[in-house]
Backbone as JSON Lines, residues from 0, in Angstrom:
{"i":0,"aa":"M","n":[24.19,-20.67,145.64],"ca":[23.07,-21.52,145.36],"c":[22.25,-20.98,144.22]}
{"i":1,"aa":"R","n":[22.11,-19.62,144.15],"ca":[21.25,-19.09,143.08],"c":[21.93,-19.26,141.7]}
{"i":2,"aa":"N","n":[23.28,-19.1,141.72],"ca":[23.97,-19.38,140.42],"c":[23.87,-20.72,140.01]}
{"i":3,"aa":"F","n":[23.92,-21.67,140.91],"ca":[23.8,-23.13,140.56],"c":[22.43,-23.42,139.98]}
{"i":4,"aa":"T","n":[21.38,-22.8,140.55],"ca":[20.05,-23.0,140.07],"c":[19.85,-22.43,138.62]}
{"i":5,"aa":"I","n":[20.35,-21.22,138.39],"ca":[20.3,-20.61,137.07],"c":[21.04,-21.48,136.03]}
{"i":6,"aa":"I","n":[22.26,-21.93,136.37],"ca":[23.04,-22.76,135.47],"c":[22.28,-24.05,135.16]}
{"i":7,"aa":"T","n":[21.73,-24.63,136.17],"ca":[21.0,-25.89,135.99],"c":[19.81,-25.74,135.06]}
{"i":8,"aa":"I","n":[19.0,-24.75,135.31],"ca":[17.82,-24.44,134.51],"c":[18.22,-24.16,133.08]}
{"i":9,"aa":"T","n":[19.28,-23.35,132.88],"ca":[19.74,-22.97,131.5],"c":[20.2,-24.28,130.78]}
{"i":10,"aa":"S","n":[20.92,-25.12,131.5],"ca":[21.42,-26.35,130.9],"c":[20.32,-27.24,130.46]}
{"i":11,"aa":"L","n":[19.31,-27.34,131.33],"ca":[18.1,-28.19,130.97],"c":[17.38,-27.65,129.75]}
{"i":12,"aa":"V","n":[17.12,-26.36,129.75],"ca":[16.41,-25.77,128.61],"c":[17.16,-25.95,127.33]}
{"i":13,"aa":"M","n":[18.48,-25.72,127.36],"ca":[19.31,-25.97,126.22],"c":[19.34,-27.37,125.74]}
{"i":14,"aa":"S","n":[19.38,-28.32,126.67],"ca":[19.46,-29.72,126.23],"c":[18.14,-30.18,125.6]}
{"i":15,"aa":"L","n":[17.06,-29.65,126.24],"ca":[15.74,-30.0,125.61],"c":[15.48,-29.41,124.28]}
{"i":16,"aa":"N","n":[16.16,-28.33,123.99],"ca":[16.05,-27.62,122.68],"c":[17.16,-28.02,121.77]}
{"i":17,"aa":"G","n":[17.96,-29.01,122.12],"ca":[19.06,-29.43,121.22],"c":[20.16,-28.38,121.22]}
{"i":18,"aa":"C","n":[20.43,-27.74,122.33],"ca":[21.47,-26.72,122.43],"c":[21.36,-25.61,121.43]}
{"i":19,"aa":"R","n":[20.07,-25.16,121.16],"ca":[19.84,-24.16,120.2],"c":[19.58,-22.78,120.74]}
{"i":20,"aa":"L","n":[19.96,-22.52,121.92],"ca":[19.73,-21.3,122.61],"c":[18.3,-20.88,122.51]}
{"i":21,"aa":"F","n":[17.45,-21.74,123.05],"ca":[16.04,-21.58,123.2],"c":[15.25,-21.65,121.89]}
{"i":22,"aa":"D","n":[15.91,-22.04,120.86],"ca":[15.28,-22.32,119.59],"c":[14.37,-21.16,119.11]}
{"i":23,"aa":"L","n":[14.96,-19.99,119.02],"ca":[14.18,-18.81,118.59],"c":[13.93,-18.78,117.06]}
{"i":24,"aa":"G","n":[14.45,-19.73,116.34],"ca":[14.3,-19.72,114.93],"c":[15.47,-19.04,114.2]}
{"i":25,"aa":"V","n":[16.1,-18.11,114.84],"ca":[17.25,-17.4,114.23],"c":[18.54,-18.03,114.61]}
{"i":26,"aa":"N","n":[18.59,-18.54,115.79],"ca":[19.87,-19.09,116.33],"c":[20.22,-20.5,115.79]}
{"i":27,"aa":"N","n":[19.37,-21.18,115.03],"ca":[19.66,-22.46,114.55],"c":[20.23,-22.47,113.2]}
{"i":28,"aa":"R","n":[20.62,-21.3,112.63],"ca":[21.19,-21.21,111.29],"c":[22.46,-20.29,111.38]}
{"i":29,"aa":"L","n":[23.33,-20.5,110.47],"ca":[24.55,-19.65,110.4],"c":[24.03,-18.29,109.79]}
{"i":30,"aa":"S","n":[24.8,-17.28,110.06],"ca":[24.45,-16.07,109.43],"c":[24.64,-16.08,107.99]}
{"i":31,"aa":"D","n":[24.15,-15.14,107.23],"ca":[24.26,-15.06,105.8],"c":[25.71,-14.99,105.37]}
{"i":32,"aa":"D","n":[26.52,-14.56,106.3],"ca":[28.03,-14.47,105.97],"c":[28.58,-15.87,106.04]}
{"i":33,"aa":"S","n":[28.74,-16.53,104.95],"ca":[29.07,-17.92,104.95],"c":[30.5,-18.15,105.34]}
{"i":34,"aa":"S","n":[31.31,-17.17,105.47],"ca":[32.62,-17.43,105.92],"c":[32.93,-16.73,107.23]}
{"i":35,"aa":"S","n":[31.94,-16.68,108.06],"ca":[32.02,-16.05,109.39],"c":[33.03,-16.85,110.25]}
{"i":36,"aa":"L","n":[33.33,-18.13,109.97],"ca":[34.32,-18.83,110.69],"c":[35.64,-18.81,110.15]}
{"i":37,"aa":"S","n":[35.82,-18.01,109.06],"ca":[37.04,-18.02,108.25],"c":[37.87,-16.76,108.54]}
{"i":38,"aa":"E","n":[39.17,-16.92,108.29],"ca":[40.06,-15.82,108.38],"c":[40.17,-15.07,107.04]}
{"i":39,"aa":"H","n":[39.53,-15.67,105.96],"ca":[39.62,-15.08,104.71],"c":[38.4,-14.18,104.5]}
{"i":40,"aa":"A","n":[38.4,-13.44,103.42],"ca":[37.37,-12.46,103.14],"c":[36.06,-13.19,102.97]}
{"i":41,"aa":"P","n":[34.84,-12.56,103.4],"ca":[33.63,-13.27,103.24],"c":[33.23,-13.31,101.79]}
{"i":42,"aa":"I","n":[32.32,-14.32,101.49],"ca":[31.88,-14.58,100.11],"c":[30.77,-13.56,99.93]}
{"i":43,"aa":"S","n":[30.83,-12.76,98.8],"ca":[29.83,-11.82,98.46],"c":[29.49,-11.94,96.98]}
{"i":44,"aa":"V","n":[28.14,-11.99,96.65],"ca":[27.81,-12.05,95.21],"c":[28.11,-10.76,94.55]}
{"i":45,"aa":"N","n":[28.28,-9.69,95.36],"ca":[28.53,-8.38,94.72],"c":[30.04,-8.11,94.35]}
{"i":46,"aa":"A","n":[30.84,-8.8,95.02],"ca":[32.31,-8.63,94.71],"c":[32.9,-9.97,94.09]}
{"i":47,"aa":"P","n":[33.73,-9.69,93.09],"ca":[34.3,-10.99,92.43],"c":[35.22,-11.69,93.39]}
{"i":48,"aa":"I","n":[35.19,-13.12,93.24],"ca":[36.02,-13.94,94.08],"c":[37.27,-14.27,93.17]}
{"i":49,"aa":"N","n":[38.44,-13.9,93.6],"ca":[39.64,-14.23,92.93],"c":[40.52,-15.27,93.6]}
{"i":50,"aa":"L","n":[40.31,-15.41,94.93],"ca":[41.02,-16.45,95.69],"c":[39.94,-17.29,96.36]}
{"i":51,"aa":"M","n":[40.23,-18.58,96.39],"ca":[39.25,-19.48,97.07],"c":[39.17,-19.16,98.48]}
{"i":52,"aa":"P","n":[37.96,-18.9,99.04],"ca":[37.81,-18.6,100.42],"c":[37.85,-19.9,101.24]}
{"i":53,"aa":"D","n":[38.05,-19.78,102.51],"ca":[38.03,-20.98,103.4],"c":[36.51,-21.21,103.78]}
{"i":54,"aa":"V","n":[35.91,-22.18,103.3],"ca":[34.47,-22.41,103.39],"c":[34.22,-23.64,104.33]}
{"i":55,"aa":"V","n":[35.19,-24.34,104.87],"ca":[35.01,-25.45,105.72],"c":[34.3,-24.97,106.97]}
{"i":56,"aa":"N","n":[33.38,-25.78,107.45],"ca":[32.47,-25.52,108.57],"c":[31.51,-24.36,108.36]}
{"i":57,"aa":"T","n":[31.13,-24.1,107.14],"ca":[30.11,-23.21,106.86],"c":[28.9,-24.0,106.26]}
{"i":58,"aa":"D","n":[27.8,-23.37,106.15],"ca":[26.51,-24.07,105.67],"c":[26.64,-24.38,104.13]}
{"i":59,"aa":"M","n":[26.51,-25.63,103.83],"ca":[26.62,-26.07,102.44],"c":[25.69,-25.31,101.51]}
{"i":60,"aa":"N","n":[24.45,-25.17,101.93],"ca":[23.42,-24.59,101.01],"c":[23.75,-23.08,100.76]}
{"i":61,"aa":"V","n":[24.02,-22.31,101.75],"ca":[24.24,-20.94,101.55],"c":[25.51,-20.71,100.78]}
{"i":62,"aa":"T","n":[26.56,-21.42,101.16],"ca":[27.89,-21.22,100.45],"c":[27.81,-21.66,99.06]}
{"i":63,"aa":"G","n":[27.16,-22.85,98.8],"ca":[27.01,-23.36,97.43],"c":[26.24,-22.4,96.47]}
{"i":64,"aa":"Q","n":[25.18,-21.76,97.02],"ca":[24.43,-20.87,96.25],"c":[25.23,-19.63,95.94]}
{"i":65,"aa":"K","n":[26.01,-19.13,96.88],"ca":[26.79,-17.96,96.66],"c":[27.91,-18.23,95.67]}
{"i":66,"aa":"L","n":[28.56,-19.42,95.72],"ca":[29.61,-19.71,94.72],"c":[29.05,-19.92,93.39]}
{"i":67,"aa":"A","n":[27.85,-20.59,93.28],"ca":[27.26,-20.86,91.98],"c":[26.81,-19.59,91.33]}
{"i":68,"aa":"S","n":[26.28,-18.65,92.14],"ca":[25.79,-17.4,91.6],"c":[26.95,-16.49,91.22]}
{"i":69,"aa":"S","n":[28.17,-16.76,91.66],"ca":[29.33,-16.0,91.24],"c":[30.02,-16.65,90.07]}
{"i":70,"aa":"G","n":[29.37,-17.63,89.48],"ca":[29.84,-18.16,88.24],"c":[30.79,-19.43,88.32]}
{"i":71,"aa":"F","n":[30.81,-20.05,89.43],"ca":[31.66,-21.28,89.58],"c":[30.78,-22.5,89.4]}
{"i":72,"aa":"A","n":[31.42,-23.59,88.93],"ca":[30.79,-24.84,88.84],"c":[30.96,-25.62,90.15]}
{"i":73,"aa":"V","n":[29.91,-25.72,90.95],"ca":[29.96,-26.27,92.28],"c":[29.54,-27.74,92.32]}
{"i":74,"aa":"M","n":[30.38,-28.57,92.79],"ca":[30.18,-29.95,92.92],"c":[30.12,-30.31,94.44]}
{"i":75,"aa":"V","n":[29.41,-31.33,94.75],"ca":[29.26,-31.82,96.18],"c":[29.74,-33.22,96.21]}
{"i":76,"aa":"K","n":[30.63,-33.49,97.1],"ca":[31.19,-34.87,97.26],"c":[30.72,-35.4,98.67]}
{"i":77,"aa":"R","n":[30.06,-36.59,98.57],"ca":[29.77,-37.32,99.88],"c":[30.8,-38.41,100.0]}
{"i":78,"aa":"P","n":[31.58,-38.43,101.07],"ca":[32.57,-39.5,101.15],"c":[31.92,-40.85,101.35]}
{"i":79,"aa":"R","n":[32.69,-41.95,101.17],"ca":[32.27,-43.27,101.41],"c":[31.84,-43.45,102.89]}
{"i":80,"aa":"I","n":[30.7,-44.07,103.1],"ca":[30.12,-44.18,104.44],"c":[29.92,-45.66,104.72]}
{"i":81,"aa":"V","n":[30.29,-46.13,105.87],"ca":[30.05,-47.55,106.29],"c":[29.33,-47.4,107.63]}
{"i":82,"aa":"V","n":[28.01,-47.93,107.61],"ca":[27.2,-48.01,108.83],"c":[27.13,-49.4,109.28]}
{"i":83,"aa":"T","n":[27.56,-49.64,110.55],"ca":[27.5,-51.01,111.11],"c":[26.27,-51.17,111.95]}
{"i":84,"aa":"G","n":[25.55,-52.21,111.66],"ca":[24.26,-52.48,112.43],"c":[24.59,-53.49,113.49]}
{"i":85,"aa":"L","n":[23.6,-54.32,113.86],"ca":[23.72,-55.27,114.89],"c":[24.46,-56.48,114.3]}
{"i":86,"aa":"G","n":[25.29,-57.17,115.07],"ca":[25.98,-58.3,114.58],"c":[26.98,-57.98,113.5]}
{"i":87,"aa":"T","n":[26.91,-58.8,112.41],"ca":[27.77,-58.63,111.29],"c":[27.2,-57.78,110.16]}
{"i":88,"aa":"N","n":[25.96,-57.31,110.38],"ca":[25.26,-56.55,109.32],"c":[25.86,-55.16,109.23]}
{"i":89,"aa":"R","n":[26.23,-54.76,107.97],"ca":[26.7,-53.38,107.74],"c":[26.23,-52.93,106.36]}
{"i":90,"aa":"V","n":[26.06,-51.64,106.18],"ca":[25.7,-51.03,104.94],"c":[26.8,-50.08,104.5]}
{"i":91,"aa":"E","n":[27.13,-50.19,103.23],"ca":[28.17,-49.35,102.7],"c":[27.59,-48.46,101.57]}
{"i":92,"aa":"Y","n":[27.87,-47.14,101.73],"ca":[27.41,-46.22,100.65],"c":[28.75,-45.76,100.02]}
{"i":93,"aa":"P","n":[28.84,-45.88,98.67],"ca":[30.05,-45.5,98.01],"c":[30.21,-43.9,97.92]}
{"i":94,"aa":"E","n":[31.46,-43.53,97.66],"ca":[31.61,-42.08,97.49],"c":[30.73,-41.61,96.33]}
{"i":95,"aa":"K","n":[30.22,-40.43,96.46],"ca":[29.25,-39.87,95.49],"c":[29.63,-38.41,95.16]}
{"i":96,"aa":"V","n":[29.77,-38.08,93.89],"ca":[30.05,-36.66,93.56],"c":[28.93,-36.26,92.58]}
{"i":97,"aa":"E","n":[28.27,-35.16,92.85],"ca":[27.14,-34.69,92.01],"c":[27.14,-33.17,91.95]}
{"i":98,"aa":"P","n":[26.54,-32.63,91.0],"ca":[26.45,-31.1,90.9],"c":[25.6,-30.63,92.08]}
{"i":99,"aa":"F","n":[26.01,-29.47,92.54],"ca":[25.23,-28.79,93.68],"c":[23.93,-28.34,93.18]}
{"i":100,"aa":"K","n":[22.87,-28.66,94.07],"ca":[21.52,-28.21,93.77],"c":[21.08,-27.43,95.04]}
{"i":101,"aa":"A","n":[20.59,-26.24,94.8],"ca":[20.19,-25.4,95.93],"c":[19.02,-26.0,96.66]}
{"i":102,"aa":"A","n":[19.01,-25.71,97.96],"ca":[17.88,-26.24,98.9],"c":[17.86,-27.68,99.03]}
{"i":103,"aa":"T","n":[18.92,-28.48,98.72],"ca":[18.88,-29.88,98.97],"c":[19.97,-30.31,99.94]}
{"i":104,"aa":"W","n":[20.78,-29.35,100.41],"ca":[21.88,-29.72,101.39],"c":[21.6,-28.96,102.69]}
{"i":105,"aa":"N","n":[21.47,-29.72,103.78],"ca":[21.35,-29.1,105.1],"c":[22.65,-29.39,105.92]}
{"i":106,"aa":"H","n":[23.71,-29.73,105.24],"ca":[24.96,-30.1,105.9],"c":[25.92,-28.97,106.08]}
{"i":107,"aa":"M","n":[26.92,-29.22,106.84],"ca":[28.06,-28.29,106.86],"c":[29.13,-28.81,105.96]}
{"i":108,"aa":"I","n":[30.03,-27.99,105.52],"ca":[31.12,-28.33,104.65],"c":[32.25,-28.9,105.47]}
{"i":109,"aa":"A","n":[32.64,-30.12,105.08],"ca":[33.72,-30.79,105.83],"c":[35.07,-30.64,105.15]}
{"i":110,"aa":"G","n":[35.04,-30.33,103.85],"ca":[36.3,-30.13,103.08],"c":[36.05,-29.41,101.84]}
{"i":111,"aa":"Q","n":[37.12,-28.9,101.15],"ca":[36.94,-28.21,99.94],"c":[38.11,-28.4,99.0]}
{"i":112,"aa":"E","n":[37.79,-28.34,97.69],"ca":[38.91,-28.38,96.65],"c":[38.47,-27.28,95.66]}
{"i":113,"aa":"P","n":[39.3,-26.34,95.39],"ca":[40.72,-26.1,95.79],"c":[40.75,-25.68,97.2]}
{"i":114,"aa":"A","n":[41.95,-25.65,97.77],"ca":[42.21,-25.18,99.15],"c":[42.04,-23.7,99.21]}
{"i":115,"aa":"A","n":[41.73,-23.19,100.45],"ca":[41.6,-21.81,100.61],"c":[42.94,-21.05,100.18]}
{"i":116,"aa":"G","n":[42.7,-19.89,99.58],"ca":[43.79,-19.09,99.15],"c":[44.3,-19.34,97.72]}
{"i":117,"aa":"I","n":[43.85,-20.41,97.02],"ca":[44.25,-20.73,95.68],"c":[43.53,-19.79,94.66]}
{"i":118,"aa":"P","n":[44.21,-19.24,93.81],"ca":[43.62,-18.36,92.72],"c":[42.55,-19.14,91.92]}
{"i":119,"aa":"I","n":[41.37,-18.61,91.75],"ca":[40.27,-19.17,91.0],"c":[39.64,-18.12,90.06]}
{"i":120,"aa":"H","n":[38.94,-18.57,89.14],"ca":[38.24,-17.62,88.18],"c":[36.86,-18.18,87.95]}
{"i":121,"aa":"P","n":[35.92,-17.32,87.41],"ca":[34.6,-17.86,87.1],"c":[34.71,-19.06,86.08]}
{"i":122,"aa":"G","n":[33.89,-20.05,86.33],"ca":[33.99,-21.24,85.51],"c":[34.78,-22.38,86.22]}
{"i":123,"aa":"S","n":[35.59,-21.98,87.18],"ca":[36.37,-22.97,87.92],"c":[35.44,-23.98,88.58]}
{"i":124,"aa":"V","n":[35.93,-25.31,88.71],"ca":[35.17,-26.21,89.39],"c":[35.61,-26.2,90.85]}
{"i":125,"aa":"I","n":[34.57,-26.08,91.74],"ca":[34.86,-26.1,93.18],"c":[34.09,-27.32,93.8]}
{"i":126,"aa":"T","n":[34.75,-28.18,94.49],"ca":[34.16,-29.39,95.06],"c":[34.04,-29.15,96.6]}
{"i":127,"aa":"L","n":[32.86,-29.33,97.12],"ca":[32.59,-29.15,98.5],"c":[32.28,-30.5,99.09]}
{"i":128,"aa":"T","n":[33.01,-30.97,100.14],"ca":[32.8,-32.24,100.75],"c":[31.79,-32.09,101.9]}
{"i":129,"aa":"S","n":[30.73,-32.91,101.83],"ca":[29.69,-32.81,102.85],"c":[29.82,-33.93,103.86]}
{"i":130,"aa":"G","n":[29.58,-33.61,105.13],"ca":[29.35,-34.66,106.17],"c":[28.04,-35.31,106.03]}
{"i":131,"aa":"I","n":[27.8,-36.4,106.69],"ca":[26.55,-37.07,106.49],"c":[25.43,-36.4,107.37]}
{"i":132,"aa":"H","n":[25.83,-35.67,108.49],"ca":[24.88,-34.96,109.24],"c":[25.4,-33.56,109.44]}
{"i":133,"aa":"H","n":[24.52,-32.69,109.8],"ca":[24.79,-31.25,110.12],"c":[25.95,-31.31,111.18]}
{"i":134,"aa":"G","n":[27.01,-30.61,110.91],"ca":[28.16,-30.57,111.81],"c":[29.38,-31.17,111.1]}
{"i":135,"aa":"A","n":[29.25,-31.61,109.87],"ca":[30.32,-32.06,109.02],"c":[31.05,-33.25,109.64]}
{"i":136,"aa":"G","n":[30.26,-34.25,110.03],"ca":[30.81,-35.42,110.54],"c":[30.01,-36.63,110.28]}
{"i":137,"aa":"P","n":[30.52,-37.84,110.54],"ca":[29.71,-39.01,110.38],"c":[28.68,-39.17,111.46]}
{"i":138,"aa":"F","n":[27.89,-40.16,111.26],"ca":[26.72,-40.46,112.15],"c":[27.09,-40.56,113.67]}
{"i":139,"aa":"R","n":[28.05,-41.43,113.93],"ca":[28.32,-41.71,115.4],"c":[28.8,-40.47,116.17]}
{"i":140,"aa":"P","n":[29.62,-39.67,115.79],"ca":[30.0,-38.45,116.54],"c":[28.77,-37.51,116.71]}
{"i":141,"aa":"W","n":[27.92,-37.43,115.62],"ca":[26.71,-36.59,115.72],"c":[25.78,-37.14,116.78]}
{"i":142,"aa":"M","n":[25.65,-38.49,116.86],"ca":[24.71,-39.09,117.84],"c":[25.31,-38.94,119.22]}
{"i":143,"aa":"D","n":[26.68,-39.03,119.4],"ca":[27.35,-38.8,120.62],"c":[26.99,-37.42,121.17]}
{"i":144,"aa":"A","n":[27.05,-36.42,120.28],"ca":[26.87,-35.03,120.65],"c":[25.37,-34.69,120.95]}
{"i":145,"aa":"H","n":[24.44,-35.35,120.18],"ca":[23.08,-34.93,120.18],"c":[22.14,-36.05,120.74]}
{"i":146,"aa":"G","n":[22.75,-37.13,121.11],"ca":[21.9,-38.29,121.57],"c":[20.96,-37.97,122.74]}
{"i":147,"aa":"F","n":[21.37,-37.1,123.68],"ca":[20.57,-36.79,124.73],"c":[19.26,-36.05,124.31]}
{"i":148,"aa":"S","n":[19.37,-35.09,123.38],"ca":[18.17,-34.4,122.92],"c":[17.34,-35.32,122.07]}
{"i":149,"aa":"V","n":[17.93,-36.29,121.32],"ca":[17.2,-37.26,120.51],"c":[16.37,-38.14,121.5]}
{"i":150,"aa":"K","n":[17.1,-38.53,122.56],"ca":[16.4,-39.44,123.54],"c":[15.23,-38.69,124.13]}
{"i":151,"aa":"I","n":[15.4,-37.44,124.58],"ca":[14.35,-36.69,125.25],"c":[13.21,-36.34,124.28]}
{"i":152,"aa":"R","n":[13.57,-35.8,123.03],"ca":[12.64,-35.27,122.16],"c":[12.16,-36.29,121.15]}
{"i":153,"aa":"G","n":[12.85,-37.47,121.13],"ca":[12.43,-38.5,120.17],"c":[12.79,-38.16,118.79]}
{"i":154,"aa":"E","n":[12.03,-38.74,117.9],"ca":[12.31,-38.62,116.45],"c":[12.19,-37.19,115.89]}
{"i":155,"aa":"S","n":[11.5,-36.32,116.69],"ca":[11.36,-34.94,116.16],"c":[12.67,-34.29,115.94]}
{"i":156,"aa":"R","n":[13.68,-34.67,116.75],"ca":[15.04,-34.08,116.59],"c":[15.58,-34.51,115.16]}
{"i":157,"aa":"C","n":[15.4,-35.71,114.79],"ca":[15.82,-36.19,113.48],"c":[15.04,-35.61,112.36]}
{"i":158,"aa":"L","n":[13.72,-35.48,112.59],"ca":[12.85,-35.0,111.57],"c":[13.02,-33.51,111.25]}
{"i":159,"aa":"E","n":[13.84,-32.75,111.98],"ca":[14.16,-31.44,111.74],"c":[14.91,-31.36,110.39]}
{"i":160,"aa":"C","n":[15.6,-32.44,110.02],"ca":[16.41,-32.41,108.77],"c":[15.91,-33.41,107.79]}
{"i":161,"aa":"H","n":[15.4,-34.59,108.24],"ca":[15.06,-35.72,107.4],"c":[13.68,-36.05,107.43]}
{"i":162,"aa":"T","n":[13.19,-36.6,106.31],"ca":[11.83,-37.15,106.31],"c":[11.75,-38.48,107.07]}
{"i":163,"aa":"R","n":[10.54,-38.8,107.49],"ca":[10.34,-40.08,108.26],"c":[10.83,-41.24,107.37]}
{"i":164,"aa":"Q","n":[10.47,-41.13,106.0],"ca":[10.84,-42.31,105.12],"c":[12.33,-42.44,105.07]}
{"i":165,"aa":"Y","n":[13.05,-41.34,105.1],"ca":[14.56,-41.4,105.06],"c":[15.01,-42.25,106.29]}
{"i":166,"aa":"C","n":[14.53,-41.96,107.43],"ca":[14.98,-42.75,108.59],"c":[14.53,-44.21,108.5]}
{"i":167,"aa":"I","n":[13.32,-44.49,108.0],"ca":[12.81,-45.86,107.95],"c":[13.65,-46.6,106.9]}
{"i":168,"aa":"D","n":[13.95,-46.03,105.81],"ca":[14.78,-46.68,104.78],"c":[16.18,-47.09,105.29]}
{"i":169,"aa":"C","n":[16.76,-46.16,106.01],"ca":[18.11,-46.4,106.62],"c":[18.04,-47.54,107.64]}
{"i":170,"aa":"H","n":[17.14,-47.41,108.57],"ca":[16.98,-48.49,109.54],"c":[16.69,-49.85,109.01]}
{"i":171,"aa":"K","n":[15.88,-49.94,107.86],"ca":[15.69,-51.22,107.22],"c":[16.93,-51.7,106.69]}
{"i":172,"aa":"E","n":[17.72,-50.85,106.02],"ca":[18.97,-51.34,105.4],"c":[20.01,-51.75,106.44]}
{"i":173,"aa":"V","n":[20.15,-51.0,107.5],"ca":[21.19,-51.31,108.48],"c":[20.75,-52.44,109.32]}
{"i":174,"aa":"F","n":[19.45,-52.54,109.69],"ca":[19.06,-53.63,110.59],"c":[18.17,-54.67,109.85]}
{"i":175,"aa":"A","n":[18.56,-54.96,108.58],"ca":[17.78,-55.92,107.79],"c":[17.65,-57.29,108.52]}
{"i":176,"aa":"G","n":[16.54,-57.81,108.53],"ca":[16.36,-59.1,109.11],"c":[16.03,-59.08,110.66]}
{"i":177,"aa":"K","n":[16.05,-57.91,111.21],"ca":[15.84,-57.64,112.6],"c":[14.45,-57.39,112.92]}
C-alpha cells in the first residue's frame, strides 16, 4: 500500500509539472552535450568537426550555435504544416527554410542534412529540420502527450515557449469565423 501511495503522489506531481521531474529548472533542458542521445562523438567548439554528428532529437538552439561557431552555414527547415480546425476550416503553412538565428528556436531537431557520418568541412551548409513543438513533432502528438498538463495548468504550459499573441494569432487563423 505504501508503494502505491508513493507512486500515485509522484505521478500526480510529475503530471502537474508537465513531467519535468519537479521542475527544478535544470531538468527541463538538455545538457550542454548536444549529442548526448547520439552514438557519434559529441559536438565541441574546441575540436574540429570532420564528420557530421547525429544531431536528431537534440536541442535546436544549442546544436545550431555549436555548429555555427564551428564555421558551418546552418539553415533551419520547417516542414509544411496543415492545421485542421472545426468543420472544413484549415490553415496551411508552407515549407520554410531560413538561416539559423541563435535564441529563436526552442524546438528539438527532427531531421538533418547531411546525414550523420558524412564528411563535412567548415563552410559546409547544414540543414536542421525543426518540429513545430518541442519534441520534434507536429501539434497533435504533442497535445496528446501533454494535454493533461495543459488542461490542469491552463495556458501557462503553452506560454513556457510561446507568447500569448502567438497563440491568439494561431487560434484566429484556425478557427476563423467561430
